[in-house]
LUMTORPA-500353 format. One record per atom (N, C-alpha, C): z negated, y negated, x. Coordinates in pm, whole numbers, plus 32768, in hexadecimal, padded with zeros to 4 digits. Each point is the difference from the previous one (the first is absolute). Example, Ala and Ser with C-alpha at 12.3 -4.5 7.8 and 13.67 -1.06 7.14 Angstrom:
! LUMTORPA-500353
7CF482398527 80007F897FA7 80007F88805A 80487F977FDD 7FFA7F898052 7FB77F937FB3 
END
This chain:
! LUMTORPA-500353
801A8063805B 7FEB7F8E7F96 7FD97FBB805F 804A7F627FE1 7FEA7F528038 7F987FF47FF3 7FEB7F9C806C 7F527FB78018 7FF87FCF7F5F 80867FC17FD4 7FBD7FD17F58 7FB580587FB2 806B80747FEA 7FC980737FB6 7F6F801C8012 7FE28004809E 7F92803F802B 7F917FA07FEA 800D7FA87FE9 7FAB7F657FEF 7FE3801D7F64 805D7FFA7F9D 7FEE80227F86 7F9080427FD0 802980A98065 7FA380817FCE 7F7F7FD78042 7FF07FAE8061 7F7B7FF58056 7FA67F957FC4 80737FA47F94 7FA27F837FFC 7FD97F80805B 80527FED8054 7FFD7FB98072 808C7FC57FF6 80127F8D806E 80807FAB8004 8059805B806D 80707FF17FED 80668056806B 7FDB7FB3808B 7FEE7F868042 7F9A7FB7807A 7FB28074803F 7FB7801B7F66 7F728083801C 80208066803A 8068803B7FC8 80388059801A 8060800F8089 80427FA9801D 80347FE7808A 7F9B7FE38083 7F9F7FC17FBF 7F7A7FF58042 7FCA8092804C 7FE480517F74 7FD5806D805F 803A8076801C 808A7FE07FE4 807580638075 7FDF7FDC8074 800A7F5C8020 7FF17FBA8097 7F9F80508055 7F8080077FAB 7F87800B8051 7FF9808A7FEF 805E80497FD8 7FED80A87FF8 7F99804A7FA6 7FCA7F9B7F72 7FAF803A7FCB 806F804E7F81 8069800A7FD5 808280187FCB 80628040806A 800B80757FB0 807F803C808D 80A37FEF7F8C 80417FD48032 808C7FD37FE3 805D801A805E 80897FEC7FE7 804980208045 807B7F817FFC 80327FDB8055 80647F8C8025 808F805A7FFC 80467FEF7F84 8089802C7FDD 805D7F5B800D 804F80148043 807E7F887FEB 7FD07F8F7FDB 7F607FE1805B 7FBE7F757FE5 7FC47FFB7F8F 7FEE80887FB9 7F957FF37F75 7FA780338018 7F697FFD7FB0 7FC480618019 7FCC80727F7F 8007805F8040 800A80707F82 7F80804C8006 7FAE80197FB9 7F74801D7FFC 800C80887F74 7FBC80508052 7FFB80847FA9 7F977FF77F9C 800580407F8C 7FBB80097FA7 7F598021803F 802080688022 7F6D803A801B 7FCD7FA1806F 801A7F9F8050 7FEB7FBE8061 7FB07FA77FB8 80317FC27F81 7FDC7F7D7FC6 7F7E806D7FA2 8010807E7FCF 7F9480367FD4 7F527FF68086 804C802A8049 7F8B8013806B 7FBF7F6A801F 80617F858025 7FBB7F848011 7FC27FDF7F7B 7FF77FEE7F74 7FD4801C7FA6 7F5780108014 801D80848031 7F9A804D8001 7F857FC98073 80547FFE80A0 7FB87F8E802B 7F9D7F907FF6 80757FC27FBB 7FF87F587FE1 7F6780207FC2 801080607F7D 7F7380117FA1 7FAF80198032 8006805B804F 7F7C8021804E 7FC37F9B806F 80617FC58024 7FD37F908048 7FAC7F8F7FB5 80337FE57F8E 7FBB7FBC7F96 7F7380307FE3 7FFB80957FC6 7F6E80127FFF 7FBC7FD78075 803280218070 7F7E80008071 7FD97F8B8005 80557F8D801E 7FDA7F5D7FB6 7F8C7FE67FAE 800E80477F9D 7FC37FE57FA8 7F4E80348014 7FE2806D806E 7F9380368017 7FB67F908062 
END
């Protein structure tokens, strides 16, 4: 999926998705100048992000 599609699934901005990719928090492939993200990677990122929110609340 694209960064825009991933952003919609994650409830964050396209820019936040690209930042997560650049920091290595979200796996993606750059194909012909466009980021492609696998659904499993989006699900994993969502889980990691949610767990981080829970730890921050403690």
